[in-house]
LOSENU-478547 format. One record per residue: residue number from 1; residue in three letters; x, y, z of N, C-alpha, C in turn. Coordinates in steps of 0.001 Angstrom, whole numbers, plus 500000, padded with zeros to 6 digits. Example, Ala and Ser with C-alpha at 12.3 -4.5 7.8 and 13.67 -1.06 7.14 Angstrom:
REM LOSENU-478547
 seq type    npx    npy    npz   capx   capy   capz    cpx    cpy    cpz
   1  ALA 513190 494310 507800 512300 495500 507800 513200 496700 507800
   2  SER 512850 497750 507080 513670 498940 507140 512900 500030 507870
REM end
This chain:
REM LOSENU-478547
 seq type    npx    npy    npz   capx   capy   capz    cpx    cpy    cpz
   1  UNK 501194 499007 499911 499909 499949 500072 501216 501354 499933
   2  UNK 501134 502632 499135 501320 503470 499192 501403 504349 500552
   3  UNK 502655 505099 500580 502351 506399 501462 501367 507072 501596
   4  UNK 500439 506913 503017 499305 508243 502804 500557 509826 502608
   5  UNK 499965 510354 501636 500117 511918 501539 500301 512577 502623
   6  UNK 500736 513939 503068 500667 514419 503895 499829 515529 504143
   7  UNK 499069 515540 503208 497474 516583 502705 496664 515369 503624
   8  UNK 496409 514497 503414 495414 513613 504106 495255 514078 505260
   9  UNK 495870 513997 506452 495504 513942 507777 494406 515627 508062
  10  UNK 495441 516479 507322 494697 518055 507025 493441 518204 506368
  11  UNK 493641 517531 505500 491926 517136 505017 491329 516811 505662
  12  UNK 491234 515766 506434 490423 515077 507547 489810 515892 508470
  13  UNK 490969 516880 508696 490730 517550 510323 489958 518959 509651
  14  UNK 490158 519135 508698 489500 519919 508273 488043 519941 507723
  15  UNK 487728 518779 507398 486154 518137 507440 485775 518269 508951
  16  UNK 486067 517536 509974 486182 517668 510722 485818 519280 511623
  17  UNK 486120 519944 511056 485769 521501 511642 484606 522036 510346
  18  UNK 484539 521456 509112 483643 521458 508806 482130 520915 509423
  19  UNK 482626 520131 510061 481434 519337 510842 480920 519937 511655
  20  UNK 482483 520622 512476 481875 521610 513944 480969 522509 513198
  21  UNK 481372 523529 512915 480965 524768 512067 479301 523942 512007
  22  UNK 479025 523418 511186 477440 522899 510176 476666 522713 511707
  23  UNK 477407 521772 512964 476552 521446 514055 476187 523121 514863
  24  UNK 477319 524177 514878 476785 525509 515677 475786 526055 514542
  25  UNK 476142 526117 513436 475386 526638 512610 473448 525651 512781
  26  UNK 473608 524707 512872 472125 523854 513677 472028 524742 514464
  27  UNK 472650 524191 515707 472219 525207 516480 471805 526585 516928
  28  UNK 472708 527681 516078 471642 528584 515926 470397 528739 515344
  29  UNK 469978 527525 514217 469220 527877 513647 467873 527451 514748
  30  UNK 468253 526528 515831 467322 525893 516197 466658 526649 517001
  31  UNK 465122 526129 516847 464329 526934 517971 463589 526765 518481
  32  UNK 464020 526882 520177 462892 526577 521446 461435 525508 521690
  33  UNK 461065 526450 520615 459404 526451 521041 459435 524888 519899
  34  UNK 459810 524515 518930 460315 523532 518075 460324 522224 517734
  35  UNK 461595 522911 518300 463108 522214 518278 463604 522034 516686
  36  UNK 463706 520973 516851 464536 520144 515180 463455 520356 513990
  37  UNK 463355 521755 513630 463220 521634 512647 463787 521660 511136
  38  UNK 463403 521691 509798 463765 521667 508423 465173 521665 508504
  39  UNK 464815 523564 508833 465935 524344 508975 467403 523951 509771
  40  UNK 466867 523118 510572 468241 522821 512198 468395 521210 511529
  41  UNK 467501 520934 510764 468281 519429 510264 469066 519521 509065
  42  UNK 469119 520754 508184 469808 520646 506875 471293 520749 507412
  43  UNK 471859 521506 508471 473006 520988 508447 473249 520573 509391
  44  UNK 472434 519735 510190 473271 518745 510820 473380 517398 510244
  45  UNK 472650 517413 509200 472632 516566 507888 474257 516912 507161
  46  UNK 474340 517870 507375 475790 518121 506568 476670 518336 507335
  47  UNK 476594 518125 508809 477655 517679 509485 478166 515786 509512
  48  UNK 477105 515230 509459 477411 514209 509249 478223 513645 508421
  49  UNK 477681 514755 506774 478169 513797 505824 480078 514321 505653
  50  UNK 479987 515763 506791 481629 516191 506637 481831 514588 507569
  51  UNK 481559 514243 508542 482340 513765 509264 482316 512424 508522
  52  UNK 481563 512097 507911 482020 510540 507078 482161 510615 506202
  53  UNK 482854 511930 505449 483454 511871 504849 485422 511981 504998
  54  UNK 485559 512705 506037 486577 512900 506675 487313 511809 507117
  55  UNK 486176 510414 507610 487308 509330 507780 486674 508605 507020
  56  UNK 486289 508836 505689 486747 507745 504203 488088 508539 503379
  57  UNK 488073 509675 503798 489094 510674 503566 490482 509935 503859
  58  UNK 490640 509907 505363 491422 509288 506164 492115 507548 505758
  59  UNK 490363 507439 505600 491224 505662 505253 491542 505409 503947
  60  UNK 491040 506123 502940 491660 506123 501363 490902 505612 500860
  61  UNK 489336 505642 501072 488172 504713 500169 488547 505860 498589
  62  UNK 487993 505027 497944 487534 505223 496661 486580 506831 496303
  63  UNK 487097 507583 495279 486230 508992 495675 485715 509702 496440
  64  UNK 486435 509295 498046 486003 509838 498782 486351 511450 499082
  65  UNK 487097 512016 498207 487342 513126 497953 486471 514277 497420
  66  UNK 485571 513388 496720 484175 514208 495866 483587 514672 497165
  67  UNK 483272 513383 498125 482727 513746 498633 482533 514455 500215
  68  UNK 484010 514793 500226 484826 515763 501070 484424 517420 500471
  69  UNK 484287 517141 499069 484801 518270 498726 482847 519208 498385
  70  UNK 481976 517677 498107 480918 518425 498440 480312 519197 499958
  71  UNK 480912 518139 501117 480530 518396 502364 481297 519815 502486
  72  UNK 481929 520316 501862 482696 521575 502222 481770 522536 501389
  73  UNK 481835 522339 500324 481379 523636 499088 479841 523740 499790
  74  UNK 478885 523183 499917 477852 523048 500427 477422 524240 501481
  75  UNK 477997 524100 502893 478070 525194 503772 478794 526600 502856
  76  UNK 479907 526128 502559 480952 527340 502009 479903 528528 501095
  77  UNK 479352 527815 500472 477910 528570 499587 476878 529003 500395
  78  UNK 476912 528354 501303 475565 529187 502485 476349 530346 503116
  79  UNK 477096 529999 503585 477643 531270 504425 478322 532201 503270
  80  UNK 478423 532296 502398 478761 533160 501070 477680 534182 501050
  81  UNK 476536 533203 500997 475142 534111 500641 475245 534840 501915
  82  UNK 475104 534230 502987 474757 534823 504098 475695 536165 505011
  83  UNK 477409 535754 504446 477799 537142 504333 477746 538017 503352
  84  UNK 477637 537560 502443 477316 538639 501532 476162 539542 501483
  85  UNK 474993 539124 502366 473521 539636 503280 474129 540280 503981
  86  UNK 474966 540384 505268 475600 540793 506075 476037 542147 505971
  87  UNK 477029 542028 505123 477472 543006 504711 477038 544296 503327
  88  UNK 475503 543620 502447 474829 544804 502376 473931 545394 503517
  89  UNK 473933 544663 504718 473287 545105 506052 473849 545915 506449
  90  UNK 475062 546382 506229 476413 547271 506911 477337 546802 507517
  91  UNK 477475 545410 507054 478924 544963 507881 478784 544703 509144
  92  UNK 479658 544552 510048 479841 544568 511717 479908 543568 512142
  93  UNK 480106 543065 512979 480179 542040 513626 479993 540635 513022
  94  UNK 478423 540495 512981 478077 539078 511858 478728 539208 510754
  95  UNK 478738 540231 509666 479655 540037 508828 480887 539470 509014
  96  UNK 481760 539652 509875 483191 539314 510361 483115 537827 510950
  97  UNK 482371 537428 511717 481724 536148 511781 482083 534601 511006
  98  UNK 480913 535724 509691 480832 535273 508719 481902 534803 507705
  99  UNK 482648 535919 507831 484045 535586 507157 485037 534681 508087
 100  UNK 484853 534762 509105 485608 533596 510019 484870 532030 509737
 101  UNK 484122 532192 510070 483330 530239 509774 483774 530123 508165
 102  UNK 483519 531055 507440 484072 530471 505887 485318 529920 506044
 103  UNK 486284 529760 506530 487631 529494 507047 488037 528283 506772
 104  UNK 487253 527739 507482 486971 525999 507469 486532 525430 506288
 105  UNK 485320 525571 505847 484784 525380 504700 485260 525753 503444
 106  UNK 485925 526556 503244 487347 527280 501942 488781 525724 502154
 107  UNK 489227 525926 503252 489957 525015 503550 489614 524008 503344
 108  UNK 489109 523314 503904 488370 521653 503025 488863 521442 502021
 109  UNK 487871 522506 501277 487600 522662 499783 488659 522515 499078
 110  UNK 489776 523305 499187 491333 523578 498536 491784 522343 499019
 111  UNK 492082 521920 499787 492462 520244 500403 491771 519277 499687
 112  UNK 490890 519286 499633 490001 518166 498941 490319 518228 497278
 113  UNK 489997 518706 496707 490382 518750 495103 492239 518283 495554
 114  UNK 492724 518986 495743 494535 518793 495456 494500 517133 494853
 115  UNK 496110 517807 493983 495832 515706 492941 496575 514852 493874
 116  UNK 497356 514750 495501 497933 513883 496349 496442 513497 497023
 117  UNK 495511 513949 496741 494473 513399 497720 493567 512558 497090
 118  UNK 493463 513318 495833 492538 512512 494584 493675 511103 494339
 119  UNK 494856 511309 494191 495434 509563 493730 495647 509184 495455
 120  UNK 495309 509746 496361 495212 508868 497861 493490 508414 497961
 121  UNK 492606 508791 497153 491742 507933 496989 490776 507346 495719
 122  UNK 491794 507205 494749 491303 507316 493631 491217 505667 493450
 123  UNK 489967 505324 492957 489381 503090 493005 490591 502647 492197
 124  UNK 490574 501284 492951 491752 500971 493099 491226 499766 491888
 125  UNK 491913 499426 490768 492067 498680 489686 492211 497138 489607
 126  UNK 491493 495949 489423 491990 494709 489624 493046 494505 488595
 127  UNK 493980 493940 489218 494905 493604 487962 494340 491947 487421
 128  UNK 494017 492544 486277 494152 491694 485266 495201 490782 484521
 129  UNK 494761 489696 483894 495670 489219 483160 496081 489435 482418
 130  UNK 496804 489698 480896 497140 490330 479581 496039 489787 479178
 131  UNK 495926 488806 479017 494526 488298 477971 493417 488617 478643
 132  UNK 492725 489294 479766 491577 489288 480025 490838 488118 480727
 133  UNK 490750 487090 480343 489687 486365 481110 490792 484764 480836
 134  UNK 490475 484094 481661 490531 483014 482418 490374 481945 481271
 135  UNK 491049 480976 481363 491090 479736 480127 489862 478996 480790
 136  UNK 488702 478860 479815 488032 477843 479750 487631 476509 481067
 137  UNK 488706 476054 480938 489087 475015 481818 490009 475589 483062
 138  UNK 490315 476494 483953 491299 476855 484735 490571 476945 486363
 139  UNK 490492 476356 487268 490049 476134 488330 489804 477613 489080
 140  UNK 488867 477889 489817 488589 479236 490614 489173 479016 491753
REM end
């Protein structure tokens, strides 16, 4: 098995950072009267996706870099819209909080699409004989 690239633990760590930020956003969107409604469940499900992606990337599973990229890009897009909205309202503490929250998903996305990580998580091809198939009389 090839040696794990240096970028893999960092990508997995920032995947977990994205999950923590998603859980924080879910907690902010939760309403005490109704509990966990759809607005709060979406970030919670994204957190589960980010944790799964981080674990799969660390293990080197096939195409898990794509799962990590999606788990980072969706919250990044939402935070970008929210930050632009806060900037249009005049900036302030909410704007800078949004900018700070974008660091985790942006870093996870940048690390997820790097070549060493994509090569680490590429599908393993079966080694076949040059002829491609076994002879009719060969034993299994």
